[in-house]
Each structure stands twice: as structure tokens, then as C-alpha cells.
SEVOKE-372199 format. One record per residue (C-alpha): residue number from 0; residue in one letter; x, y, z. Coordinates in pm, whole numbers, plus 50000, padded with zeros to 5 digits. Example, Ala and Ser with C-alpha at 12.3 -4.5 7.8 and 13.67 -1.06 7.14 Angstrom:
2
[site 0; "a"; [51230; 49550; 50780]];
[site 1; "s"; [51367; 49894; 50714]];
// end
This chain:
215
[site 0; "x"; [06567; 59142; 20425]];
[site 1; "x"; [06324; 59437; 20359]];
[site 2; "x"; [06314; 59569; 20025]];
[site 3; "x"; [06262; 59917; 20166]];
[site 4; "x"; [06625; 59888; 20325]];
[site 5; "x"; [06803; 59850; 19974]];
[site 6; "x"; [06934; 60150; 19802]];
[site 7; "x"; [06701; 60069; 19496]];
[site 8; "x"; [06376; 60078; 19702]];
[site 9; "x"; [06509; 60362; 19947]];
[site 10; "x"; [06231; 60619; 20033]];
[site 11; "x"; [05932; 60375; 19941]];
[site 12; "x"; [05716; 60218; 20221]];
[site 13; "x"; [05641; 59853; 20209]];
[site 14; "x"; [05283; 59912; 20066]];
[site 15; "x"; [05429; 60105; 19802]];
[site 16; "x"; [05684; 59852; 19701]];
[site 17; "x"; [05440; 59592; 19701]];
[site 18; "x"; [05217; 59776; 19443]];
[site 19; "x"; [05548; 59857; 19240]];
[site 20; "x"; [05668; 59507; 19216]];
[site 21; "x"; [05317; 59422; 19041]];
[site 22; "x"; [05389; 59688; 18796]];
[site 23; "x"; [05735; 59569; 18743]];
[site 24; "x"; [05674; 59226; 18650]];
[site 25; "x"; [05899; 59095; 18944]];
[site 26; "x"; [05991; 58735; 18951]];
[site 27; "x"; [06160; 58560; 19240]];
[site 28; "x"; [06434; 58303; 19138]];
[site 29; "x"; [06642; 58076; 19376]];
[site 30; "x"; [07020; 57942; 19263]];
[site 31; "x"; [07219; 57671; 19416]];
[site 32; "x"; [07584; 57732; 19490]];
[site 33; "x"; [07789; 57752; 19166]];
[site 34; "x"; [07482; 57776; 18964]];
[site 35; "x"; [07500; 58053; 18677]];
[site 36; "x"; [07236; 58330; 18708]];
[site 37; "x"; [07333; 58543; 18382]];
[site 38; "x"; [07599; 58433; 18144]];
[site 39; "x"; [07848; 58582; 17931]];
[site 40; "x"; [07676; 58661; 17605]];
[site 41; "x"; [07334; 58641; 17696]];
[site 42; "x"; [07083; 58949; 17669]];
[site 43; "x"; [06895; 59071; 17951]];
[site 44; "x"; [06609; 59299; 17988]];
[site 45; "x"; [06593; 59268; 18381]];
[site 46; "x"; [06766; 59422; 18690]];
[site 47; "x"; [06845; 59170; 18938]];
[site 48; "x"; [06872; 59236; 19318]];
[site 49; "x"; [07000; 58985; 19564]];
[site 50; "x"; [06757; 58903; 19847]];
[site 51; "x"; [06964; 58627; 20006]];
[site 52; "x"; [07308; 58483; 19966]];
[site 53; "x"; [07581; 58608; 19746]];
[site 54; "x"; [07649; 58654; 19371]];
[site 55; "x"; [07982; 58674; 19219]];
[site 56; "x"; [08055; 58881; 18888]];
[site 57; "x"; [08361; 58742; 18694]];
[site 58; "x"; [08478; 58736; 18310]];
[site 59; "x"; [08669; 58481; 18122]];
[site 60; "x"; [08943; 58526; 17842]];
[site 61; "x"; [08975; 58306; 17540]];
[site 62; "x"; [09231; 58107; 17718]];
[site 63; "x"; [09010; 58039; 17992]];
[site 64; "x"; [09148; 58258; 18259]];
[site 65; "x"; [08891; 58383; 18510]];
[site 66; "x"; [08906; 58728; 18661]];
[site 67; "x"; [08681; 58819; 18945]];
[site 68; "x"; [08524; 59179; 18921]];
[site 69; "x"; [08329; 59204; 19234]];
[site 70; "x"; [08056; 59038; 19440]];
[site 71; "x"; [07676; 59121; 19488]];
[site 72; "x"; [07560; 59120; 19860]];
[site 73; "x"; [07200; 59098; 19973]];
[site 74; "x"; [07023; 59417; 19879]];
[site 75; "x"; [07259; 59468; 19578]];
[site 76; "x"; [07188; 59521; 19242]];
[site 77; "x"; [07330; 59366; 18929]];
[site 78; "x"; [07280; 59350; 18534]];
[site 79; "x"; [07141; 59719; 18534]];
[site 80; "x"; [07375; 59856; 18270]];
[site 81; "x"; [07303; 59573; 18031]];
[site 82; "x"; [06928; 59609; 18084]];
[site 83; "x"; [06923; 59962; 18027]];
[site 84; "x"; [07120; 59926; 17666]];
[site 85; "x"; [06869; 59703; 17443]];
[site 86; "x"; [07052; 59413; 17290]];
[site 87; "x"; [07372; 59465; 17471]];
[site 88; "x"; [07529; 59099; 17531]];
[site 89; "x"; [07655; 59049; 17884]];
[site 90; "x"; [08045; 59094; 17904]];
[site 91; "x"; [08033; 58916; 18219]];
[site 92; "x"; [07895; 58610; 18410]];
[site 93; "x"; [07691; 58612; 18723]];
[site 94; "x"; [07693; 58296; 18929]];
[site 95; "x"; [07588; 58219; 19285]];
[site 96; "x"; [07879; 58181; 19530]];
[site 97; "x"; [07642; 58039; 19793]];
[site 98; "x"; [07283; 57933; 19766]];
[site 99; "x"; [07100; 58256; 19649]];
[site 100; "x"; [06777; 58413; 19574]];
[site 101; "x"; [06724; 58676; 19343]];
[site 102; "x"; [06428; 58928; 19256]];
[site 103; "x"; [06424; 59028; 18891]];
[site 104; "x"; [06221; 59327; 18759]];
[site 105; "x"; [06187; 59442; 18391]];
[site 106; "x"; [06392; 59761; 18342]];
[site 107; "x"; [06136; 59921; 18082]];
[site 108; "x"; [05877; 59887; 18372]];
[site 109; "x"; [06120; 60061; 18600]];
[site 110; "x"; [06195; 60370; 18375]];
[site 111; "x"; [05846; 60393; 18195]];
[site 112; "x"; [05561; 60531; 18409]];
[site 113; "x"; [05297; 60254; 18399]];
[site 114; "x"; [04933; 60285; 18268]];
[site 115; "x"; [04818; 60323; 18635]];
[site 116; "x"; [05054; 60613; 18656]];
[site 117; "x"; [05195; 60504; 18993]];
[site 118; "x"; [05368; 60776; 19166]];
[site 119; "x"; [05666; 60594; 19274]];
[site 120; "x"; [05826; 60533; 18954]];
[site 121; "x"; [06006; 60853; 18948]];
[site 122; "x"; [06171; 60794; 19290]];
[site 123; "x"; [06236; 60428; 19167]];
[site 124; "x"; [06438; 60585; 18839]];
[site 125; "x"; [06629; 60820; 19056]];
[site 126; "x"; [06756; 60552; 19284]];
[site 127; "x"; [06842; 60336; 18991]];
[site 128; "x"; [07080; 60616; 18879]];
[site 129; "x"; [07227; 60653; 19215]];
[site 130; "x"; [07302; 60279; 19196]];
[site 131; "x"; [07478; 60298; 18864]];
[site 132; "x"; [07668; 60619; 19017]];
[site 133; "x"; [07791; 60382; 19308]];
[site 134; "x"; [07877; 60120; 19075]];
[site 135; "x"; [08105; 60357; 18855]];
[site 136; "x"; [08279; 60456; 19209]];
[site 137; "x"; [08364; 60115; 19295]];
[site 138; "x"; [08498; 60027; 18945]];
[site 139; "x"; [08713; 60337; 19000]];
[site 140; "x"; [08823; 60175; 19319]];
[site 141; "x"; [08924; 59850; 19173]];
[site 142; "x"; [09128; 60032; 18916]];
[site 143; "x"; [09304; 60218; 19211]];
[site 144; "x"; [09367; 59875; 19413]];
[site 145; "x"; [09537; 59735; 19094]];
[site 146; "x"; [09735; 60056; 19010]];
[site 147; "x"; [10040; 59948; 19221]];
[site 148; "x"; [10313; 59729; 19057]];
[site 149; "x"; [10354; 59545; 19373]];
[site 150; "x"; [10126; 59266; 19528]];
[site 151; "x"; [10184; 59430; 19865]];
[site 152; "x"; [10071; 59774; 19734]];
[site 153; "x"; [09745; 59609; 19590]];
[site 154; "x"; [09690; 59449; 19893]];
[site 155; "x"; [09727; 59743; 20132]];
[site 156; "x"; [09527; 59957; 19908]];
[site 157; "x"; [09250; 59706; 19915]];
[site 158; "x"; [09269; 59643; 20300]];
[site 159; "x"; [09279; 60013; 20372]];
[site 160; "x"; [08947; 60055; 20181]];
[site 161; "x"; [08780; 59778; 20383]];
[site 162; "x"; [08917; 59939; 20715]];
[site 163; "x"; [08770; 60253; 20625]];
[site 164; "x"; [08419; 60112; 20532]];
[site 165; "x"; [08420; 59889; 20842]];
[site 166; "x"; [08539; 60182; 21063]];
[site 167; "x"; [08779; 59958; 21225]];
[site 168; "x"; [09123; 59802; 21138]];
[site 169; "x"; [08967; 59467; 21190]];
[site 170; "x"; [08740; 59372; 20913]];
[site 171; "x"; [08609; 59050; 20706]];
[site 172; "x"; [08669; 59045; 20320]];
[site 173; "x"; [08381; 58880; 20113]];
[site 174; "x"; [08642; 58687; 19897]];
[site 175; "x"; [08837; 58352; 19941]];
[site 176; "x"; [09207; 58352; 19837]];
[site 177; "x"; [09161; 58287; 19488]];
[site 178; "x"; [08895; 58525; 19452]];
[site 179; "x"; [09107; 58806; 19608]];
[site 180; "x"; [09386; 58712; 19388]];
[site 181; "x"; [09151; 58755; 19088]];
[site 182; "x"; [09011; 59074; 19205]];
[site 183; "x"; [09371; 59236; 19257]];
[site 184; "x"; [09483; 59042; 18910]];
[site 185; "x"; [09759; 58881; 19087]];
[site 186; "x"; [09907; 58526; 19130]];
[site 187; "x"; [09737; 58333; 19402]];
[site 188; "x"; [10047; 58173; 19517]];
[site 189; "x"; [10246; 58493; 19513]];
[site 190; "x"; [09973; 58673; 19695]];
[site 191; "x"; [09962; 58401; 19975]];
[site 192; "x"; [10323; 58433; 20014]];
[site 193; "x"; [10321; 58808; 20045]];
[site 194; "x"; [10051; 58791; 20291]];
[site 195; "x"; [10260; 58565; 20509]];
[site 196; "x"; [10533; 58816; 20468]];
[site 197; "x"; [10317; 59095; 20594]];
[site 198; "x"; [10211; 58880; 20869]];
[site 199; "x"; [10567; 58840; 20957]];
[site 200; "x"; [10655; 59200; 20929]];
[site 201; "x"; [10375; 59299; 21181]];
[site 202; "x"; [10170; 59478; 20933]];
[site 203; "x"; [09888; 59254; 20954]];
[site 204; "x"; [09734; 58964; 21110]];
[site 205; "x"; [09470; 58742; 20937]];
[site 206; "x"; [09261; 58423; 20994]];
[site 207; "x"; [09060; 58306; 20680]];
[site 208; "x"; [08873; 58614; 20613]];
[site 209; "x"; [08930; 58811; 20910]];
[site 210; "x"; [09206; 59095; 20857]];
[site 211; "x"; [09353; 59317; 21111]];
[site 212; "x"; [09585; 59595; 21042]];
[site 213; "x"; [09841; 59646; 21284]];
[site 214; "x"; [09942; 59984; 21395]];
// end
């Protein structure tokens, strides 16, 4: 994908981006499915942007239970909050949910005008602020989805958002069953049973990751 199509580099031309990447000490790295990109407890000064594949953000409690906080699709940014707070250990783990390539950029270089006085840094910093605002919004949405006491309520809240984003009652979700259960903070078996009941009740139809909300 073109970096100019991503939110972080929006409004910048390809030539401008090429110039910026040199200033930002940008490095591209590749990861195999299941490989850890950034681990909980590590410290990073770099912002990551997924170029291809998919990254998953998760956290573990002291008993070894894993919670899925979200996914990072191509063009999306991760670790920006931790990179912007010097010395802040990661509270989450970022791993490749499939073969994934990532472009890393030093956050200090993003926020500080370089000695070449590139005129593009201000726009890039403004874009980064927009990215952070969108991340805050998505966190609020997850809190909304997990607000219901019932599994059906949580599923319907999440499916409603997906349908609105897709502009259609038929859409794909980016999670497998275990990941969806972790995202909604429910038991996987209980959630799968509820999905079956919802299909029998004529509320939804589903096949793997394809969901159809019935009228």
C-alpha cells in the first residue's frame, strides 16, 4: 500500500514522504505469524505502522489469561502512546496474527523539526495527533461494547458498529471466535452458544467471519 494513503501520512506526496522517511530513521521489518513485534514491559521510542498483514494487541494478567484489545490493519499505527512517553513500559503485547511487515519511525524525529527544516514535520505531527484521537475513540467504543451484562447485548453492540462502518448489514469481522470472545471479555463457549441461538432466533446469519444482520 502507498504510505500517502495512510492516516499518518495523509496530505503528503510520495516525494515528500520519501524525504521524511530519511529524516525519521525509518526501518522496515518483517514478522512471521505468531511472532512478537513488541512485548509487554519493553520500552520503545518508535512508532510502528503496519504495511501488510495484521498485528494483534493483547494483554495478559498474572494468571496467564489473555485479553484481546484490538487489531492493527495495514496503514494503521501502533505504540504511538508509549513512544511519546519516555521510559514508559509497554502494558500490552503486539504480535503478528499473520505474516506482517512493519515500518518503524523514531517518535522524536516525528515531533521535532530536523536540521534540514523539512516543511512536512508539522503536518506529520498533526496527523499523529489525529491518530491518537481516533485510538481514544475506539477504546471508548470497546468500553461501550462490553457495557452490557449479557453476551447477546455485547455481540449486538459490536455487530451494530461493524454494520455502520461497512454501510451494510453484511460484513466481515477481523477476529476469530477466541479473539472475539477476548475482545468482548466473555467465555468463548458461551459466546458460540449465544451466536447459535441468535441464528436460530433469526437475528443473524453467519459463516466463519461473515456476519449478516437480519431485518
